[in-house]
C-alpha positions in Angstrom: 14.1 -20.5 9.3 10.1 -20.9 10.2 7.2 -19.3 7.9 6.5 -16.3 10.3 10.4 -15.3 10.6 10.8 -15.1 7.1 7.5 -13.2 6.5 8.7 -10.6 9.1 12.2 -10.4 7.3 10.9 -10.0 3.8 8.6 -7.4 5.3 11.1 -5.9 6.6 13.5 -5.6 3.9 10.8 -4.5 1.8 10.0 -1.3 4.6 13.6 -0.4 5.1 15.1 3.0 4.0 18.7 1.9 5.1 19.2 -1.2 3.5 19.6 0.2 -0.3 22.5 2.7 1.0 24.0 -0.1 2.7 24.3 -2.1 -0.5 25.4 0.9 -1.9 28.2 1.6 0.4 29.6 -2.1 -0.9 28.9 -1.4 -4.4 31.1 1.8 -4.5 34.1 -0.3 -2.7 33.6 -2.5 -6.3 33.0 0.2 -8.4 36.4 2.3 -6.9 38.5 -0.2 -7.5 37.8 -1.4 -10.4 37.7 2.0 -11.7 41.3 2.6 -10.2 42.7 -0.4 -11.7 41.5 1.0 -15.3 42.9 4.4 -14.4 46.0 2.9 -13.8 46.2 0.4 -16.6 45.6 3.4 -19.0 48.5 5.6 -17.3 50.5 2.7 -17.5 49.9 1.8 -21.1 50.0 5.4 -22.2 46.7 5.5 -23.6 46.1 8.8 -21.7 48.3 11.3 -20.3 47.6 14.2 -17.8 46.4 17.0 -20.3 45.2 15.2 -23.1 42.4 12.9 -21.9 39.1 13.7 -20.7 38.9 16.7 -18.5 42.7 17.1 -18.7 42.6 18.9 -14.7 45.5 19.8 -13.1 45.8 18.7 -9.1 44.0 22.1 -8.0 41.2 21.7 -10.5 40.5 18.0 -10.1 40.4 18.3 -6.1 38.1 21.3 -6.5 35.9 19.1 -9.0 35.9 16.1 -6.4 35.2 18.6 -3.6 31.9 20.3 -5.5 30.4 17.3 -6.2 31.0 16.1 -2.5 29.5 18.9 -1.5 26.6 18.5 -3.4 26.1 14.9 -2.8 25.8 15.9 1.0 23.6 18.9 0.5 21.4 16.5 -1.7 21.4 14.0 0.9 20.6 16.6 3.9 17.6 17.6 1.6 15.9 14.4 0.7 16.0 13.2 4.4 14.3 16.6 5.6 12.0 16.3 2.7 11.1 12.6 3.5 10.4 13.7 7.5 8.1 16.4 6.6 6.4 14.3 3.7 5.8 11.9 6.5 4.5 14.1 8.9 2.3 15.7 6.1 1.0 12.9 4.8 0.3 11.4 8.3 -1.6 14.5 9.5 -3.5 15.5 6.0 -4.3 11.7 4.9 -3.7 9.0 7.5 -0.8 7.4 9.6 -1.5 4.3 7.9 0.1 4.9 4.6 3.7 5.7 6.1 4.8 2.1 6.4 2.8 0.9 3.2 3.0 3.5 0.8 6.0 5.9 1.9 8.6 3.7 2.9 8.2 0.8 0.4 8.9 3.5 -2.4 11.4 2.1 -4.2 12.3 5.7 -6.2 13.1 7.0 -2.6 15.2 4.4 -1.7 17.4 4.0 -4.7 17.7 7.7 -5.4 19.0 8.1 -1.2 21.2 4.7 -2.6 22.9 6.8 -5.1 23.3 9.9 -3.9 25.4 7.3 -0.9 27.1 5.6 -3.5 28.5 8.6 -5.5 29.3 10.3 -2.5 31.4 7.9 -1.2 33.3 7.1 -4.7 34.3 10.7 -4.9 35.7 10.7 -1.3 37.8 7.8 -2.5 38.7 9.8 -5.6 40.0 12.8 -3.0 42.6 10.4 -1.0 44.0 10.0 -4.3 44.8 13.2 -5.2 47.6 13.6 -2.5 50.7 12.8 -5.3 51.4 14.6 -8.1 49.6 12.5 -11.2 46.0 13.4 -11.7 43.9 10.1 -12.3 42.1 11.2 -14.9 39.8 8.3 -16.1 38.9 8.0 -11.9 38.2 12.2 -12.4 36.0 12.0 -15.8 33.9 9.0 -14.0 33.5 11.3 -11.1 32.7 13.9 -12.8 30.0 12.3 -14.7 28.3 10.7 -11.6 28.4 14.2 -10.5 26.5 15.3 -13.2 23.9 12.5 -12.7 23.3 13.4 -9.0 22.2 16.6 -10.3 19.6 15.0 -12.7 18.6 12.6 -10.1 17.7 15.2 -7.3 16.1 17.5 -9.8 14.0 13.7 -10.9 13.4 13.2 -6.8 12.2 16.7 -6.3 9.5 16.2 -9.6 8.6 12.7 -8.5 8.3 13.8 -4.7 5.7 16.5 -6.0 3.7 14.2 -8.1 3.7 11.0 -5.7 2.3 13.3 -2.6 -0.9 14.3 -4.6 -3.8 12.9 -3.2 -4.8 11.5 -6.5 -1.5 9.8 -6.3 -1.6 8.4 -2.8 -5.3 6.9 -3.4 -4.7 5.0 -6.5 -1.6 3.3 -5.0 -3.7 2.4 -2.0 -6.3 1.3 -5.0 -3.3 -0.5 -6.8 -2.4 -2.8 -3.5 -5.9 -3.8 -2.6 -6.7 -4.8 -6.3 -3.6 -7.3 -5.8 -4.7 -8.3 -2.5 -8.4 -9.1 -3.4 -7.2 -11.3 -6.6 -4.9 -12.9 -3.9 -7.6 -13.7 -1.6 -10.4 -14.4 -3.6 -9.4 -15.9 -6.7 -12.9 -17.3 -7.5 -15.5 -15.4 -9.5 -18.9 -15.2 -8.1 -21.8 -17.3 -9.6 -24.5 -16.6 -7.3 -25.3 -16.6 -3.8 -23.1 -19.0 -1.8 -23.6 -20.3 2.0 -21.0 -18.5 4.1 -20.9 -21.4 6.5 -18.0 -24.4 5.9 -19.4 -27.2 4.4 -18.1 -29.6 7.0 -20.1 -31.6 9.6 -20.9 -29.6 12.9 -18.4 -30.9 15.3 -16.2 -30.2 18.1 -12.7 -29.7 18.2 -10.5 -32.4 19.5 -7.9 -29.8 20.2 -7.3 -25.7 20.6 -3.8 -23.8 20.4 -3.9 -20.9 22.4 -1.8 -17.9 21.4 1.4 -17.2 23.4 4.3 -14.8 23.2 3.1 -10.7 22.7 0.1 -9.6 21.9 -0.2 -8.1 18.5 -2.3 -8.3 14.8 -2.6 -11.2 12.5 -0.6 -10.1 9.6 -0.7 -13.0 7.3 -0.9 -16.6 7.4 1.1 -19.8 5.5 -2.3 -21.0 3.9 -0.2 -23.3 1.5 1.9 -24.7 4.6 -1.5 -25.1 6.8 -3.3 -27.3 4.1 0.1 -29.4 3.7 0.1 -30.1 7.4 -3.7 -31.0 7.2 -3.3 -32.9 4.8 -0.4 -34.7 6.3 -2.0 -35.2 9.3 -5.4 -36.3 7.7 -7.2 -33.6 9.6 -8.9 -30.0 9.2 -7.5 -27.2 11.1 -9.8 -23.8 11.7 -7.8 -20.7 12.0 -10.1 -18.7 14.7 -9.1 -15.0 14.2 -9.3 -12.8 10.9 -6.5 -11.2 9.2 -6.3 -7.8 10.7 -7.8 -9.1 14.4 -6.0 -8.3 17.3 -5.1 -11.3 19.4 -4.3 -11.3 23.0 -2.0 -14.3 25.0 -4.4 -17.2 25.5 -6.7 -16.0 22.9 -7.8 -19.6 20.8 -5.3 -19.1 17.8 -6.5 -22.8 15.9 -8.8 -25.2 16.0 -8.0 -28.9 15.6 -10.4 -31.5 14.2 -9.5 -35.4 13.6 -5.9 -36.1 12.8 -5.0 -32.5 12.8 -5.0 -32.9 17.1 -1.5 -34.5 16.4 0.2 -31.5 14.6 3.0 -29.9 16.9 1.7 -26.5 18.7 5.1 -24.7 17.5 4.4 -25.6 13.7 0.9 -24.4 13.9 1.9 -21.4 15.2 5.0 -20.6 13.3 2.7 -20.6 10.4 1.3 -17.0 11.5 2.7 -13.7 11.4 2.2 -11.0 14.3 2.8 -7.5 14.1 1.9 -4.2 15.9 0.5 -2.5 12.5 -1.7 -4.2 10.0 -0.5 -4.9 6.3 -1.7 -5.1 2.9 -0.4 -8.7 2.1 -3.3 -10.7 3.0 -5.8 -8.3 4.6 -8.4 -7.4 1.9 -10.2 -4.9 4.2 -7.0 -2.8 5.2 -7.3 -0.8 1.5 -10.6 -0.2 1.9 -10.0 1.2 5.8 -7.0 3.2 4.4 -9.2 4.7 1.6 -12.3 5.5 4.4 -9.7 7.2 6.6 -8.4 9.4 4.1 -11.7 10.2 3.1 -13.3 10.9 6.4 -10.2 12.5 7.5 -10.3 15.2 4.4 -14.0 15.6 5.5 -13.2 16.9 8.6 -13.5 21.0 9.8 -10.3 21.2 10.3 -9.4 19.9 6.7 -12.4 20.5 4.4 -11.6 18.8 1.6 -14.1 17.0 -0.1 -12.8 16.4 -3.5 -9.9 13.9 -1.7 -12.5 12.6 -0.2 -14.4 12.0 -4.0 -11.0 10.7 -5.3 -10.7 7.8 -1.9 -14.3 7.0 -3.4 -13.2 6.6 -6.6 -10.8 4.0 -5.4 -13.8 2.2 -3.1 -15.6 2.2 -6.2 -13.3 0.4 -7.8 -12.6 -1.8 -5.2 -15.9 -2.5 -4.3 -16.8 -3.8 -8.1 -13.7 -6.1 -7.6 -14.8 -7.4 -4.7 -18.7 -7.7 -6.0 -17.4 -9.9 -9.0 -15.6 -12.3 -6.6 -16.5 -15.4 -4.3 -15.7 -13.6 -0.9 -16.2 -15.5 2.3 -13.6 -18.2 0.9 -13.8 -19.9 4.1 -12.7 -23.4 3.3 -9.2 -24.4 1.7 -9.2 -27.7 0.2 -6.3 -30.2 -1.0 -5.2 -31.3 -4.3 -7.8 -34.6 -3.5 -10.9 -32.1 -2.7 -10.5 -32.7 0.8 -11.0 -30.0 3.3 -8.3 -29.1 5.1 -8.0 -25.6 6.2 -10.8 -23.2 7.8 -9.8 -19.5 7.2 -12.6 -16.9 7.9 -12.5 -13.8 5.4 -15.4 -10.9 5.5 -18.3 -11.0 3.7 -19.9 -8.9 0.9 -21.8 -6.8 3.2 -18.8 -6.4 5.4 -17.0 -4.4 2.4 -20.4 -2.3 1.9 -20.6 -1.3 5.3 -16.7 -0.2 5.3 -16.6 1.6 2.7 -20.4 3.5 3.2 -20.8 4.1 6.6 -18.3 6.3 8.1 -18.5 8.3 4.9 -22.0 8.7 4.5 -22.3 9.9 8.3 -19.1 12.2 7.8 -20.0 13.2 4.3 -23.7 14.5 4.8 -22.6 18.0 4.5 -21.2 18.0 1.7 -23.2 17.6 -1.9 -20.3 16.5 -3.4 -20.1 13.3 -1.7 -24.0 12.5 -1.2 -23.9 12.7 -5.1 -20.5 10.2 -5.5 -21.9 7.8 -3.5 -25.1 7.7 -4.9 -23.4 7.4 -8.4 -21.1 4.4 -6.9 -24.2 2.7 -5.8 -26.1 3.3 -8.8 -23.4 2.0 -10.7 -22.7 -0.9 -8.6 -26.1 -2.1 -9.1 -25.9 -1.8 -12.9 -22.5 -3.9 -13.4 -22.7 -6.4 -10.4 -24.7 -9.5 -10.6 -28.5 -9.5 -8.7 -27.2 -11.1 -5.3 -24.9 -8.2 -4.6 -27.8 -5.6 -5.0 -29.8 -6.3 -1.9 -27.0 -4.5 0.4 -26.6 -2.1 -1.9 -30.0 -1.0 -1.8 -29.8 -0.6 1.9 -27.1 2.1 1.8 -29.3 3.8 -0.9 -32.2 3.6 1.3 -29.8 5.0 4.1 -28.1 7.8 1.7 -31.7 8.9 1.2 -32.5 9.2 5.0 -29.5 10.8 5.6 -29.8 13.3 3.0 -33.7 13.8 4.4 -32.5 14.7 8.2 -29.6 16.8 7.4 -30.8 19.3 4.7 -33.4 21.9 5.5 -33.9 23.1 1.6 -35.7 20.8 -0.5 -33.3 22.5 -3.2 -30.3 20.9 -1.4 -32.3 17.9 -1.4 -32.7 17.6 -4.7 -29.2 18.6 -5.7 -27.7 15.8 -3.2 -29.9 13.0 -4.5 -28.4 13.4 -8.4 -26.2 10.7 -8.8 -22.8 11.9 -10.3 -19.3 10.4 -10.5 -18.0 13.7 -10.4 -19.4 14.6 -7.2 -20.3 18.1 -8.8 -19.6 18.0 -12.2 -21.5 19.4 -15.4 -24.8 21.6 -16.2 -26.8 18.5 -16.8 -26.7 17.9 -12.9 -27.7 21.4 -12.0 -30.5 21.4 -15.0 -32.0 18.0 -13.3 -31.7 19.7 -9.8 -33.7 22.4 -11.3 -36.7 20.2 -12.4 -36.8 18.4 -9.1 -36.8 21.2 -6.6 -40.8 20.2 -5.1 -39.1 16.9 -4.7 -39.3 15.9 -1.2 -39.3 12.1 -0.9 -36.7 10.7 -3.1 -38.8 10.0 -6.4 -35.9 10.4 -8.3 -34.6 6.7 -7.5 -37.4 5.1 -8.2 
């Protein structure tokens, strides 16, 4: 199977809710048959009887118990799917639709909970089909009753988990964790100083260009290892033209081939790229930033007006920017084991990440003192903790923040308050006291 098809299959499995319940159907067949065999063996050897073993239920009592468990599991399933649909609508409306495929549908707790309800429902129905005779399968009834009790506990856990999972702080934290993982994967090298963003290969014209064919879509991921191996085998250089997350139309250049790489088959090259209709977090380091910024600016919209959620998103942006600032970005060159350049793959640079994290939030959050203070705190902390060559862009953003405040707030007291860096946005009395001492400040002297 080609790499892009494997990638799409893997992504589909990770985001599909129905697969775990499907395997639960198969598991119930195995579990119910083995339980039935054990029950028959216990009855045949006389180790249990109908009145003394386990629950000691009669035919009517056993049927009533199993019917109650079936009804409960059906109710749990209906409630779970109904709640999930509501959660998807609320998450898409309150946060951003991007978290549905990246966070909600990939949550294993929800998937395995639904799978357990399906398993218990089918297991109990199997027991009901055995109640046609006069002998009560005591061991089977005991296992079904135990599973039914566990279903109640699992349902209560799901209610508690969903209430915690859908909180803004949980959503933004999971996006932040995913962003940290992809940054470490794409940028494994630590930064040691400013480096040229231009590839070191000699300037030359490509011997051949491979255009994109098929259905237009977004670049999701690239088989970096496979492309390096192909270029090494052909003794050439492969340049991937788009960037992960770019939309590519039919006929646009996809690869530029240099030296011996021009002999590589087009199908092999295209098979190393996965396309789709929506960006993913697998190899797209800016997508986590995009999701967090979307959550922040939606929270700052007049319809929602929730600056505290925006501050929570800025907390994670702060975390991601520090991680990016400590690593060598614009990692465009991939070499083989002998140190030969084999692949050129364009990635965002430091300025791209800073602009993405700050620009839209600054525009949309200009009217929130809380957001202005939190962004200033983020920029100041990054300048204190990141290497010197990262400071220039941060100073530019700080200057833009000052000008934004100067042009937005009418009163000097508000301008002074908005210029105070505060990691909580508006937290504690120290910031208020400092603001009172700066009431006559008109030009941002606090930031000198």
